[in-house]
C-alpha positions as CSV (number, residue, x, y, z in Angstrom):
1,M,-84.2,46.8,-22.3
2,N,-82.9,49.8,-21.0
3,V,-79.4,50.9,-21.4
4,R,-77.8,50.0,-18.6
5,R,-79.3,45.9,-18.8
6,V,-77.5,46.5,-22.5
7,L,-74.2,47.0,-21.2
8,G,-74.4,44.5,-18.6
9,I,-75.0,41.8,-20.9
10,I,-72.2,43.6,-23.3
11,A,-69.7,43.0,-20.6
12,L,-70.6,39.8,-18.7
13,V,-70.0,38.1,-23.0
14,F,-67.0,40.4,-23.1
15,I,-65.7,38.4,-19.3
16,V,-66.9,35.3,-20.7
17,I,-64.6,35.6,-24.0
18,V,-61.6,36.5,-22.1
19,A,-62.2,34.2,-19.6
20,A,-62.1,31.4,-22.4
21,I,-59.3,32.6,-24.3
22,A,-57.2,32.5,-21.4
23,S,-58.1,29.2,-20.2
24,G,-57.7,27.9,-23.9
25,L,-54.0,29.5,-23.8
26,F,-53.3,28.6,-20.6
27,L,-54.3,24.6,-21.5
28,Y,-52.6,24.9,-25.2
29,S,-49.2,26.5,-23.1
30,Q,-49.4,23.7,-20.5
31,Y,-49.3,21.4,-23.7
32,L,-46.5,22.9,-25.6
33,Y,-44.0,23.1,-22.0
34,R,-44.9,19.0,-21.5
35,D,-44.1,18.3,-25.6
36,S,-41.7,20.6,-25.8
37,Y,-39.3,19.6,-22.4
38,G,-36.1,18.4,-22.5
39,S,-33.0,17.5,-20.8
40,E,-29.2,17.3,-21.8
41,Y,-25.8,17.6,-21.1
42,T,-23.1,19.5,-23.4
43,Y,-19.4,18.2,-23.3
44,D,-16.8,20.5,-25.2
45,V,-12.9,20.4,-25.5
46,R,-10.9,21.9,-27.4
47,I,-6.9,22.1,-27.1
48,S,-5.8,24.9,-29.6
49,P,-2.5,25.8,-30.4
50,S,-0.9,29.3,-31.3
51,A,1.7,27.7,-33.8
52,P,2.1,23.6,-34.9
53,I,2.5,21.1,-32.0
54,T,4.0,17.5,-32.3
55,N,3.5,13.9,-30.8
56,T,0.6,15.5,-28.1
57,T,-0.9,13.3,-25.2
58,F,-3.9,15.3,-23.3
59,L,-5.6,14.1,-20.3
60,V,-8.4,16.1,-19.6
61,P,-11.8,15.6,-17.1
62,L,-14.7,13.7,-18.4
63,P,-17.9,13.8,-16.9
64,A,-18.3,12.2,-14.0
65,N,-20.4,11.3,-10.8
66,D,-20.6,7.9,-9.2
67,G,-21.8,5.6,-12.3
68,P,-19.5,4.7,-15.1
69,V,-18.4,7.1,-17.8
70,N,-19.7,6.0,-21.3
71,A,-16.8,6.2,-23.7
72,S,-18.9,6.0,-26.6
73,M,-20.0,9.7,-25.9
74,V,-16.6,11.0,-26.8
75,H,-16.6,9.6,-30.8
76,H,-15.9,12.2,-33.2
77,P,-16.9,11.8,-37.0
78,F,-14.1,13.6,-38.4
79,T,-11.0,12.3,-36.3
80,P,-7.9,12.3,-38.9
81,D,-5.0,10.0,-39.0
82,G,-3.2,9.9,-36.6
83,W,-5.2,11.3,-33.9
84,S,-7.3,9.0,-31.5
85,Y,-9.5,9.3,-28.3
86,D,-10.1,7.1,-25.3
87,V,-11.0,6.7,-22.1
88,V,-8.2,5.8,-19.0
89,E,-8.4,5.8,-15.4
90,T,-6.0,7.9,-13.2
91,E,-5.8,8.7,-9.6
92,S,-8.3,11.4,-10.3
93,G,-11.1,9.4,-12.1
94,P,-11.7,8.8,-15.6
95,M,-10.3,11.0,-18.4
96,L,-10.7,11.2,-21.5
97,R,-6.9,10.9,-23.7
98,I,-6.4,13.0,-26.8
99,Q,-3.6,12.0,-28.8
100,A,-2.2,13.0,-32.2
101,D,0.8,13.2,-34.5
102,E,0.8,16.7,-34.9
103,I,-1.7,19.8,-34.5
104,P,-3.0,21.2,-36.9
105,T,-3.4,18.5,-39.3
106,D,-3.9,18.0,-43.3
107,P,-8.0,18.7,-44.0
108,T,-10.5,15.4,-44.1
109,Y,-13.2,15.0,-46.6
110,H,-16.5,13.5,-45.6
111,Y,-19.9,12.2,-47.3
112,S,-23.2,12.0,-45.1
113,V,-25.5,8.4,-45.8
114,V,-29.0,9.7,-44.5
115,R,-32.2,7.3,-44.6
116,D,-35.4,8.8,-44.2
117,N,-34.4,12.0,-43.7
118,R,-32.2,10.8,-41.1
119,L,-28.6,11.0,-40.8
120,I,-27.2,7.3,-40.1
121,R,-23.4,8.0,-40.7
122,W,-20.5,9.5,-42.0
123,E,-18.2,7.8,-44.6
124,T,-14.7,9.6,-45.5
125,I,-13.5,10.1,-48.4
126,S,-10.6,10.8,-50.7
127,E,-10.0,15.2,-51.7
128,E,-10.5,14.1,-55.4
129,E,-14.0,12.5,-54.6
130,Y,-14.6,15.8,-52.7
131,D,-17.2,17.8,-54.4
132,P,-17.7,21.4,-52.9
133,D,-20.8,22.0,-54.7
134,N,-22.3,18.4,-53.2
135,S,-24.3,19.2,-50.2
136,S,-23.8,15.7,-48.2
137,H,-20.0,16.9,-49.0
138,V,-18.1,18.0,-46.0
139,R,-14.9,19.4,-45.8
140,A,-13.2,19.4,-42.4
141,T,-10.6,21.1,-41.5
142,H,-8.1,20.2,-38.2
143,E,-6.2,23.4,-36.7
144,D,-7.1,22.5,-33.7
145,I,-8.8,19.8,-31.5
146,D,-12.5,20.5,-30.7
147,I,-14.7,18.1,-29.6
148,Q,-18.9,18.7,-29.3
149,T,-21.1,16.1,-27.6
150,S,-24.4,16.0,-26.3
151,V,-26.7,13.6,-24.6
152,A,-30.2,13.4,-23.8
153,T,-31.7,12.2,-21.0
154,D,-35.2,11.5,-20.0
155,Q,-34.4,12.6,-16.1
156,T,-34.8,16.4,-15.3
157,I,-31.6,17.6,-14.5
158,D,-31.1,19.2,-11.2
159,T,-29.3,22.3,-12.4
160,Q,-29.9,24.1,-8.9
161,S,-27.6,21.9,-6.8
162,P,-25.4,19.3,-9.1
163,I,-22.6,19.0,-7.1
164,N,-24.0,15.8,-5.0
165,S,-26.4,15.0,-7.8
166,E,-25.2,15.7,-11.6
167,P,-22.0,14.7,-13.6
168,L,-19.0,17.5,-12.8
169,L,-15.9,17.8,-14.9
170,R,-14.1,16.3,-11.6
171,P,-12.1,16.7,-9.2
172,H,-13.4,20.3,-7.6
173,E,-10.1,21.1,-5.3
174,N,-10.2,24.0,-2.8
175,L,-14.1,24.5,-3.9
176,T,-15.2,28.4,-3.0
177,D,-18.3,29.9,-3.3
178,T,-17.8,33.2,-4.7
179,A,-20.0,36.2,-6.2
180,C,-21.5,35.4,-9.8
181,F,-20.6,38.0,-12.7
182,M,-23.5,40.2,-13.6
183,A,-25.7,37.7,-12.2
184,D,-29.4,38.1,-13.3
185,D,-31.7,36.0,-11.2
186,D,-31.6,34.7,-7.5
187,E,-31.1,31.2,-8.1
188,G,-27.8,31.1,-9.5
189,R,-24.6,30.4,-7.2
190,C,-21.2,30.7,-8.5
191,Y,-18.0,28.7,-7.4
192,T,-13.8,28.6,-8.3
193,Y,-11.8,25.6,-7.6
194,D,-8.5,24.3,-8.9
195,G,-8.2,21.4,-11.6
196,H,-5.9,19.7,-13.6
197,V,-4.7,18.2,-16.8
198,F,-2.0,16.4,-18.3
199,A,-0.7,17.9,-21.6
200,S,2.8,16.3,-23.3
201,Y,3.9,17.8,-26.6
202,D,6.7,19.2,-28.5
203,A,6.8,23.1,-29.5
204,T,8.3,26.3,-29.8
205,P,9.1,28.0,-26.8
206,D,7.0,30.7,-27.9
207,T,4.3,28.7,-28.5
208,V,0.5,29.0,-26.2
209,V,-1.9,26.2,-26.5
210,Y,-5.2,26.7,-25.1
211,V,-6.7,24.0,-23.2
212,S,-10.6,24.1,-22.5
213,V,-13.1,21.8,-20.9
214,R,-16.3,22.2,-20.3
215,L,-19.8,21.0,-19.7
216,R,-23.2,22.0,-19.6
217,G,-26.6,20.3,-18.5
218,A,-29.7,22.1,-19.0
219,N,-33.7,21.2,-19.1
220,S,-35.4,23.5,-22.0
221,W,-39.1,24.1,-23.0
222,W,-41.1,26.1,-26.0
223,V,-43.9,28.1,-24.7
224,F,-44.3,31.1,-27.3
225,G,-40.3,30.9,-27.0
226,W,-37.3,28.8,-25.8
227,N,-37.1,28.8,-22.3
228,F,-34.3,26.7,-19.8
229,N,-32.7,26.5,-16.7
230,E,-28.5,25.2,-16.9
231,Y,-25.5,24.5,-14.7
232,V,-22.2,25.0,-16.5
233,D,-18.5,23.5,-15.3
234,H,-15.5,25.0,-17.0
235,Q,-11.9,24.4,-16.4
236,S,-9.0,26.3,-18.7
237,V,-5.3,26.8,-19.0
238,E,-2.9,28.4,-21.0
239,I,0.5,26.4,-21.5
240,I,3.8,28.6,-23.0
241,G,6.4,26.2,-24.6
242,S,6.6,22.2,-25.0
243,N,5.2,20.7,-21.8
244,E,5.1,16.9,-20.6
245,D,3.8,17.2,-17.0
246,W,0.4,18.1,-15.1
247,V,-1.0,21.3,-15.5
248,A,-3.2,23.2,-12.7
249,T,-6.2,24.6,-14.3
250,Q,-8.2,27.1,-13.4
251,G,-12.2,25.7,-12.4
252,E,-15.5,27.8,-12.8
253,L,-18.4,26.2,-11.4
254,R,-22.2,28.4,-12.2
255,T,-25.1,26.5,-11.3
256,G,-29.2,27.8,-11.0
257,N,-28.8,30.1,-14.0
258,G,-32.0,30.6,-16.0
259,N,-35.5,30.4,-15.2
260,Y,-37.9,27.5,-13.2
261,R,-40.8,26.1,-13.1
262,P,-41.8,22.2,-11.7
263,P,-40.7,19.5,-14.4
264,P,-43.9,18.2,-16.2
265,N,-45.4,15.3,-14.8
């Protein structure tokens, strides 16, 4: 057997091995993609005063489309006495009403009820019952109101064109197409708009109250590392001194951010 023929056989075997490995990696990556793919909405509200405020009522936008809003998504497990959350209808659509006797307020103490390695619920306990060395006990501080909740969906979220198809922090008044700051892809589009929140509270004249509402819709998957695409709708405002009226917010909507590939079948 001459050298040229031996080298040809070795090259052929090498090509077959490489092709088999590439095919295996492709099939495995497809499995990882299908198995890890998920879609989720995340809703965040933050009300942060620079000094204590009392007798507070805030109305902030809820994720809304054409369907009903699920009030259970705003449940917060560490709600202290004197604070409450519920959904109310306004001329601008459904809004989350947040009421508190005072912000900040005293810490609260809780322990986790776990069954079969799953969190069932949080139970409130007294300060005397709280044990900092017990990993199931939690001390929750309430320097500001910070609501964070997520809702998974079985449907792929339209992160490229959510304006007519996905929940947003409506209404979007004077929606204007604008350049994206630090854009790193060709899919993204950015908008500014005018929104509003209602704020009623007592405060000293120099107190600054920061209000932020954020909605994120994202699809994510893991193929040898996490990937995602998303849209983000955000409103914020700073209010100085006491207030008892609607306040204009600055709204920003970014769509088509991240990596894209066809959804799994």
